[in-house]
C-alpha positions in Angstrom: 3.4 84.8 37.9 6.6 84.9 39.8 8.0 88.5 40.4 11.1 87.7 38.4 8.9 86.8 35.4 7.0 90.1 35.4 8.1 92.7 32.9 6.6 96.0 31.8 5.1 95.7 28.3 3.5 99.2 28.0 2.8 102.3 30.0 -0.9 102.5 30.8 -0.7 106.3 30.8 0.9 106.6 27.4 -0.8 107.6 24.2 -2.8 104.6 22.9 -1.3 104.9 19.4 2.2 104.7 20.7 1.3 101.7 22.9 -0.2 99.9 19.9 2.7 100.5 17.6 5.4 99.5 20.2 3.6 96.3 21.3 3.1 95.2 17.7 6.6 96.0 16.7 8.0 94.0 19.6 5.9 91.0 18.6 7.1 91.3 15.0 10.8 91.6 16.0 10.7 88.7 18.4 9.0 86.4 15.9 11.5 87.2 13.2 14.5 86.8 15.6 13.3 83.4 16.8 13.0 82.1 13.3 16.3 83.5 12.1 18.2 82.1 15.2 16.6 78.7 15.4 15.6 77.7 11.9 17.2 80.3 9.6 17.0 78.0 6.6 13.2 78.0 6.9 12.9 81.8 7.1 11.7 82.2 3.5 8.6 80.2 4.2 7.4 82.6 6.8 5.5 85.8 5.9 7.9 88.2 7.6 9.1 90.0 4.4 5.7 91.7 4.3 5.0 94.7 6.4 2.0 93.8 8.5 -1.2 95.4 9.8 -1.7 95.5 13.6 -4.8 95.7 15.7 -4.9 96.1 19.5 -7.4 96.1 22.4 -6.5 97.1 25.9 -8.7 97.4 29.0 -7.9 97.6 32.7 -7.1 93.9 32.9 -6.7 92.4 29.4 -4.7 92.9 26.3 -5.3 91.5 22.8 -2.9 92.3 20.0 -3.3 90.8 16.5 -0.6 91.2 13.8 -1.6 90.3 10.3 0.9 89.7 7.5 -1.8 88.7 5.1 -2.7 92.4 4.2 0.7 94.0 3.7 1.3 97.7 3.7 4.4 99.7 3.0 5.1 100.2 6.7 3.9 98.5 10.0 0.6 100.1 10.8 -1.5 99.9 13.9 -5.2 100.4 14.6 -8.0 99.5 16.9 -10.1 96.3 16.4 -13.4 96.6 14.7 -16.6 96.9 16.9 -17.5 93.3 16.0 -14.1 92.0 17.1 -14.2 94.0 20.3 -17.7 92.6 21.2 -16.3 89.1 20.6 -13.2 89.8 22.7 -15.4 91.0 25.6 -17.6 87.9 25.4 -14.8 85.4 25.9 -12.6 87.2 28.4 -12.7 84.2 30.6 -10.3 82.2 28.5 -7.6 84.9 28.7 -6.5 83.3 31.9 -5.7 80.1 30.0 -2.1 80.3 28.9 -2.2 77.4 26.5 -1.7 78.4 22.9 -3.8 75.6 21.4 -6.7 76.5 23.7 -6.6 80.1 22.5 -6.4 79.0 18.9 -9.4 76.7 19.3 -11.5 79.4 21.0 -10.6 82.3 18.7 -10.2 80.4 15.4 -8.3 81.0 12.1 -9.2 84.6 11.9 -6.9 85.2 14.8 -4.3 82.4 14.4 -2.9 81.1 11.1 0.3 81.3 9.0 -0.2 85.0 8.4 -1.9 86.0 11.7 -0.7 85.9 15.3 -2.7 87.2 18.3 -1.2 87.9 21.7 -3.9 87.3 24.3 -3.1 87.9 28.0 -3.9 89.7 31.2 -1.8 92.6 32.5 -1.4 94.5 35.7 -0.8 98.2 35.1 0.9 97.3 31.8 3.1 94.5 33.3 2.9 91.0 31.9 4.5 87.6 32.2 7.6 87.8 29.9 7.7 84.0 29.9 4.2 83.7 28.5 4.9 86.5 26.0 7.7 84.6 24.4 6.1 81.2 24.9 2.9 82.1 23.0 5.0 83.5 20.1 7.1 80.3 20.1 4.1 78.0 20.2 2.5 79.9 17.2 5.7 79.6 15.2 5.9 75.8 16.0 2.3 75.4 14.9 2.7 77.0 11.5 6.0 75.3 11.0 4.2 72.0 11.1 2.0 73.2 8.1 5.1 74.5 6.3 6.9 71.1 6.8 3.9 69.2 5.5 3.7 71.4 2.4 7.4 71.0 1.7 7.1 67.2 2.2 4.1 67.1 -0.2 6.0 69.2 -2.7 9.0 66.8 -2.6 7.0 63.7 -2.8 5.1 65.1 -5.8 8.4 65.5 -7.6 9.4 61.9 -6.9 7.8 59.2 -9.1 5.8 56.6 -7.3 8.0 53.9 -5.8 8.0 50.8 -8.1 7.3 47.3 -6.9 9.9 44.8 -7.9 9.7 41.0 -8.0 13.2 40.6 -6.6 13.7 36.8 -6.3 14.2 36.1 -10.0 17.0 38.6 -10.2 18.9 36.8 -7.4 19.4 33.8 -9.8 21.0 36.1 -12.4 23.7 37.3 -10.0 27.2 36.0 -9.5 30.1 36.8 -7.1 33.4 37.2 -8.9 36.5 36.5 -6.8 40.3 36.6 -7.5 42.5 35.3 -4.8 45.7 36.5 -6.4 44.4 40.1 -6.6 42.4 40.0 -3.4 39.4 41.2 -5.4 35.7 40.7 -5.4 32.9 41.9 -7.7 29.5 41.2 -9.0 28.3 40.0 -12.4 24.9 39.2 -14.0 23.8 37.0 -16.8 22.5 38.5 -20.1 22.3 35.3 -22.2 22.6 31.5 -21.9 26.3 31.5 -21.1 27.3 35.1 -21.0 27.9 37.4 -18.0 28.5 41.2 -17.8 30.6 42.8 -15.2 33.3 45.5 -14.8 36.7 45.2 -16.3 38.4 45.9 -13.0 36.7 42.8 -11.5 38.2 40.4 -14.1 41.6 38.6 -13.8 43.1 35.4 -15.2 42.3 33.6 -12.0 38.8 35.0 -11.5 36.2 32.4 -10.5 32.4 32.8 -10.2 30.0 31.4 -7.6 26.5 32.0 -6.4 26.1 33.9 -3.1 24.3 30.9 -1.6 26.7 28.2 -3.0 30.2 29.3 -2.1 31.8 25.9 -2.6 30.7 25.5 -6.2 32.9 27.7 -8.4 33.3 28.1 -12.1 36.1 29.4 -14.2 35.7 32.0 -16.9 36.7 32.2 -20.6 36.4 34.3 -23.8 37.0 37.5 -21.9 36.1 40.7 -23.7 36.9 43.9 -21.8 37.6 47.5 -22.2 39.6 49.0 -19.3 38.8 52.6 -20.3 35.1 51.9 -20.2 35.6 49.5 -17.3 33.3 47.0 -18.8 33.7 43.3 -19.5 31.8 40.3 -20.9 32.8 36.8 -19.9 31.6 33.3 -20.8 30.9 30.4 -18.4 30.7 26.7 -19.3 27.3 26.1 -17.7 24.0 27.0 -19.3 22.2 29.9 -17.7 18.4 30.0 -17.7 17.9 33.3 -15.9 19.0 36.6 -17.5 18.1 40.2 -17.4 16.0 42.1 -20.0 17.9 45.1 -21.5 16.5 48.5 -20.8 17.0 51.9 -22.5 19.5 54.0 -20.5 19.4 56.8 -23.2 15.9 57.5 -22.0 16.8 57.8 -18.3 16.0 61.1 -16.7 16.7 62.8 -13.4 14.6 61.5 -10.5 13.9 58.1 -12.3 13.9 55.2 -9.9 16.8 52.8 -10.0 17.7 49.6 -8.1 21.3 48.4 -7.6 21.9 44.7 -6.9 25.2 43.3 -5.9 27.5 41.7 -3.3 29.4 44.5 -1.4 32.4 43.1 0.5 30.9 39.6 0.2 31.3 37.1 3.1 30.0 33.6 3.3 26.4 33.6 4.4 25.6 37.0 2.9 22.5 37.5 0.8 22.2 39.8 -2.2 22.4 43.5 -1.3 19.7 45.8 -2.6 20.1 49.6 -2.9 17.0 51.5 -4.2 17.6 55.1 -5.3 17.1 57.7 -7.9 19.0 58.9 -11.0 20.7 62.0 -9.5 22.7 63.1 -12.6 24.9 62.2 -15.5 28.6 62.3 -16.2 30.7 61.8 -19.3 33.5 59.2 -19.0 35.6 58.2 -22.0 32.9 59.3 -24.4 30.1 57.4 -22.6 27.4 59.1 -20.6 27.3 57.4 -17.2 24.3 57.7 -14.9 24.8 58.9 -11.3 22.6 57.7 -8.5 22.0 58.4 -4.8 21.9 54.7 -4.2 25.0 53.5 -2.5 27.5 51.5 -4.6 30.1 49.9 -2.4 33.2 47.9 -3.2 32.0 44.4 -4.4 28.9 45.9 -6.0 30.9 46.8 -9.1 29.6 44.8 -12.0 26.1 44.5 -10.5 23.0 45.4 -12.5 21.2 48.7 -12.1 17.5 48.1 -12.8 14.9 50.7 -13.9 11.4 50.9 -12.5 10.3 48.1 -14.9 13.0 45.7 -13.8 15.0 46.1 -17.0 18.7 46.6 -16.7 19.9 50.2 -17.3 23.5 49.6 -16.7 26.4 48.3 -14.7 27.3 49.6 -11.3 30.9 50.8 -11.5 32.1 53.5 -9.0 31.3 54.4 -5.5 32.8 53.9 -2.0 35.2 51.4 -0.5 32.8 50.6 2.3 29.4 51.7 3.5 30.7 54.1 6.0 32.2 56.2 3.3 29.2 56.0 0.9 28.0 59.5 1.7 31.4 61.1 1.1 31.2 60.8 -2.7 28.7 61.8 -5.3 30.3 59.4 -7.8 28.0 56.4 -7.5 28.2 55.7 -11.2 26.5 53.4 -13.6 27.8 52.4 -17.1 24.9 52.3 -19.6 24.2 48.8 -20.6 24.3 49.7 -24.3 28.0 50.3 -23.9 28.6 46.6 -24.3 28.2 47.1 -28.0 31.6 48.8 -27.9 33.4 45.7 -26.7 
């Protein structure tokens, strides 16, 4: 230890009960302050709201102080170790010189180190200790139990999320169309629902709108028999070529929070782009013109409007309608909206 690192922890001549209480209180306060200052949002997962029981052993060279939040009392209390624990401490004094937390934990075990128990194990000289080690051991213990807390939280979150579905994506690519209007400088997405019928958003459809496949930009088709509702922002259009790939209709009325959803579309399409896929979850619902829209945490970006939103079984729940103007702004809005597919019955 360097002299600048040495700090008095206790007075060897003081009453032993006062020593025990002051040392344990200092450990408790430091642990609480570290968590509040460094990871305050995680504080509730630590046991510090309980008043702990403390035990301490001091001889001419060694100090062992265990603080236990597992057996709470009304106030912080301190006592001596049991005879059994003292015999064990005396048997393994040699490892006190090892300043590594994990080595101490391995030698002493879970009865001394776990989420509710912390043990300060060190040497001293007339009550003076290494302040660096004093703080380091507490920090190492907090980091150790934080790993367990994080694992538990991750497991809890994953348990709440349904198992990720597996999609056969390629067939859906053949159902998608890029919609483009030169006069209105507009692009969107549409998808086939029958032999010559395509669903999209109303704001994607203009008199000069043409359709083409993402992988065949030079072959374009006009549209006809337009049915649309600007309030719902939904449209059905016909095309003069037979379509042999179309989606299966799902049941948006049965959609729930945390259900999986997959958005397909052509955001800001450029020649050479492929279909863009955005997996996500149903994050909420919002009424719009008398229709309950679905909200998702999947990103819907300009150009994706009119694309299908698939459920976990590959059936279409609805039509992507609102979101962000470009990917960089996608996290700035919660309104990644989906019109339920059964709203086409209102056209």
